[in-house]
C-alpha angles and dihedrals in degrees: 000000000000095000121095136189121222115204134189095030120171115268094235100050121122130216093243093054092047089050091053092050098048095034089076090076099051149315111317112216098175137016125180129176113199122230134177124245089265092055097257116148112240093204099241137084145175126247125190125203129197093241139024092239091060091048092051091048090051092050092049093049104038104033112113092004126128127251112184094340092311119115106223127208117215121195140159115267120247118238118267110272092004120152090220091070110119121245113270117235101185118106089225093060116094094216096050119123095250094050092046091053091049090051091051091049091049092048094056098068089040090056091049091051090050091053091052091048090049091053091048090050090053091050092048090051090052091049093051091051092049091048092056093056101035093112095045108107092200091055091048090051089049091052092048091049090055096042110121094206096052123116115246096224093060092062093043093053090058093220124165123257094256094048092049089051091053092048089052090053092049090050090050091050092051091048090049092050091052089050090051093056091048093047098050095091094039125097132229094284093055088047090053090051089053089051090052090051091050090049091051090050091052092049090052092051094048107055095174096061118107129233091255092060090051092053091049091051090052091050092049090048091053092049092052091048091055092055117096097242134128123262093249093055089045092055092046091053090050092051092050091051092050094053092049092049093049091049092052096040097054099063090047091055092044098050107096122223123248114288114237092206090070093055116110104234129182101240131201121197113213116208130197092026116168114259095233096052120129134205093256090055091057092048090049090049093058096047128170086026116080113217114214093214138011119193120192113183111231100208100033122054135194101062142049141183125241120191128202129192097224134038089232092061090048091052090052090049091052088062088073090063115135091017124136126255118182090347096307126105114235128205127209132213131180107254098172099105094042090049090054091050093051091050091048092050090047092052093044094247127139116279095230097106098119098040095093094049092043093051092050096044124103120265091235093058090046090055090050091051090051090052091050090052090054091056108117132204114261091234089062104038104029088215124128130189114212131188144168093067124163112254091236092061116118132201091251090058091054091045090056091047099051102033092070087073097048146308113318119216099190142351117201116197112175117217127209110243095216105040094030090222129120117267093233098251140069146143136262127200121202125206092228119039092216089062089054090053091051092050092048094052093045102041105035108111093004127133117262120174091336097312133094107251113225118201129192134175110273122241121257116270126214109281111241092206091055091048090050090051091048092051092050093048097044106107094187092068123083123227091257092052092048091051092050092050092049091051090050091051092051094045094102094056114103109251124183097231125165103264094204097046117146123191119234092240092052091049091051092049093050093048092049090050093046096049095036095239140105130273090243091059092050094051095041113106098173092104091056131247127106124342125267091252091056092048093052091046093051091043091052090049091052093048092048091052091052091046093052092051091050093048092050090052090052092055099261117148103223094187088070090068093054098051113101120237091008116179112250127239121241097211107036118078123193113213110198139184093026119171113272118274094018112172130217089237089065095050099043099068090042095059103025094070088074095053145309114315118222097200143335120212113197121169119223090259088063094213102112127033137184116214119189121193126202095229128041094219092057091047091053091049092051092048092050095047099041103039111118093356118141115268113182102314101335138059117263110247111203130185134172109253119232119271116271092021091155125055091220134039125235089266092056097254115143113247098183107007118210108244114224121207113254127211110261134177119272093252092056091046091054091049090048091052090053091050092050090049090052091047091052090051091052091061092054125087116251116260125241119282096020099125120102127192115225117209131190097024118171112257089234095051114119133204093255091055092053092045093051091048093057105026095094089067096062146287114338118211100195143334126213132184118201112239138177136192120273109246092218095044113023092189091066121076117211126201118253094209096252140078149158136253125193124197128200095234128048090218091059091051091051090049091051091052090052102041105027099047113133095359120153122258114179090342097310126110104236120210118212125209132170115253135195093209116126111221127212110267119237095209116090114248094231092048091047092052090048091051092047091053094051102035116084115226101167144333099289122097126196110220116200134184095036110169113249091230090058114097135209094265095053093052090047092050091055097052101036089070090074098049148312115314125221095194144341117206123185111180114224131220119267093223109119115243095024123104100185130117126246097247100265140069147177123246117194121193129199096235133031092231092059091047091050092050092049092046093052095045103041096034094059099069120323121151126197115192088345095306122109116236110233114206129199133169108256115244122242092257091056092054092068124082122272094247092053091049091051093050092047093049092048093050092048091049093050092051093049091047092051091050092051092049091049092053091048092051093050092050095043099061143007114248106213097190096051092048098043097050113078115249115207123222096345120134128174114230091211 
């Protein structure tokens, strides 16, 4: 963590003064002083340094020191959303104890209101269901059968609903008549008690009436009882009131309440929500706003929907976008229009809800909505957008940051054209999308060079497969145009082209200019001499030699172009196959419009150029725009140069300094000669019969011990100790007490058998015996081939890729320029009737120096009839005659075949005679 917090600052301190004080301990990348909403300084701030060492030095120096009579406290910042963050005590902090208690107190009534609303919603749903089936006689019969207050005999009689209602009325009349006879002798008080009993009966029958209605009924009953009327009229008035109340009460109970699902809410969709989040957590997150609805899907996790009644509330809620909830950063999107469309589709309406708003919206907002739709998930695209970078950040720093999560395809870091500093944001593309997801989860909100790194999903790029399909299906394009577009699309792919390639036309132009003649005269063979193909090949060789000398003088490391699978540079572009005599003045305006150019290296031939940009992003843009575009009369072939092409940077710092030999004493020079001789032997293949079997080794002896015991004899190719698995612990390998050692030279192996027989190794007398076993080589096959190609072991050169139309004389004319030849052999095909060679040959020089000069000159880049001649040093076996090679191969084959048959015979049967008879002093090394 390179970000620190400074507490207890003076009230009257400025940001500039604080920067001057803390800038003495390192480069400050970020400085923030915290204020309240009213503009009151809270007396603390955050300072970010470019490295952790600078932050630790600042803490060590400034902690518990005084700034304007205030003792400041300097600490490392806690990570964003970390649980290790200390509890805040300020009243302005949202996570302080007082504010948390207030939030809990405010949440309690809100929770009670939600419970009441939930009960009302349940009741309204029941009422709506009952209202739908109020006219269904079967449903009415079902309700009567399950009524707890019903009389059993009514159900047993099997009467209809209307008849049962009449019987109930008759029963009520009879009961009322009985009450009339009983109430004749009673006074007003007894009448009032009967009225109260009737009121209580009515309240028991109607369960949906409120307490206020019961009190009103009691009051009306008391008023009727006080009137001077007969008991019969009193009972009739009560019956009439009951019927009117039931008729008015039923439609009130049957009318359903308003359905919340039909309300048009302004909905926000929250992405990247924690899986264990609850509804109360979302409501707490939006405080002091009160969401009208919160929907958490039960089966799918990671997102939720929050609805607001007004657009103003939704706009306030959108301000909390990209905030953190339970340690995870959430992202918002407006889901209002989509919510309307889903409701319209559910209700069977037309899906043209958002057409009016879309037609009246601004074009700018429409473009922004289209860009948001093209935003892909990181798990699909593998592309991340990052921002809030320090302006001193380089592309190499970001490469080191992101590559620890997986291979990075590209990092794009835009640069301001005026200030020449980065803009503080960019994009990174991973090779595997799962690596991008890991980087997003680990680095979002983390500290990077003193600033909090903010990551977002990257926008969708144009799909190359779709573009390829469009190009193939476009009938308006010609074949030539389609081919040019395909080449431009594949320009960024690494291709192993020949970096020093020269076209035949460019070679002819340069030769004509150099010799002050015409191209026709150079290619004319009517006056005799060598053929036109040989002239162009030798001319190309001479131009390449001059070009290599010029590039070395300009600080170009030519060995970088010869290394296989070399990593490519991101700022140096190699422009090849340029028209002859191209000038720097012609290339500068072509490339400089994309950004400042550090340097351009163009040889006198003007056929190949190296262009180095100051910024990688500008170099990529230039490469993308200029690849395969027309330059003069030919397409512009571009390729990324190998990494460390130049020996010095643009600032003059040595990248790969050239080591100069220093004067050393004679003793050191002799030791160095021995070391170089040993190193040369290590590159060679081991000779035949160089393997020795070691018997009676100590079980604790290691490979290094054996190597040190024999290394004074000569170069050791490899050492092996036979091992087997431990029966008790199969993971452990135990020594078997024997092994093998293989030398490079057969003479060294013979000397070891003679001088090192029965010598002690770790206290054991080791017996040596010659072995025919071939050990595994420790040198990589590709590296060995590369060494064999480059290391001279004689005067004979193997020439591959010779054109079939080339004859013996043309090949001889090319190589005799460099020295006197001993022989030139070009094997011919065995097909009867054909007199053509097989595409390769052997050239043998008189001296090694001539062979070396020819190898270096022709092997660089020489083309004969359009095919590049590939040169290798012939192996020792190839230097012998064909007859000797045939005899040697046949003898070796016969020996191997006999050994195989002997092994098969031993394994196939058990020879009694050979096993019964005693064999003296014979041990099998196996």
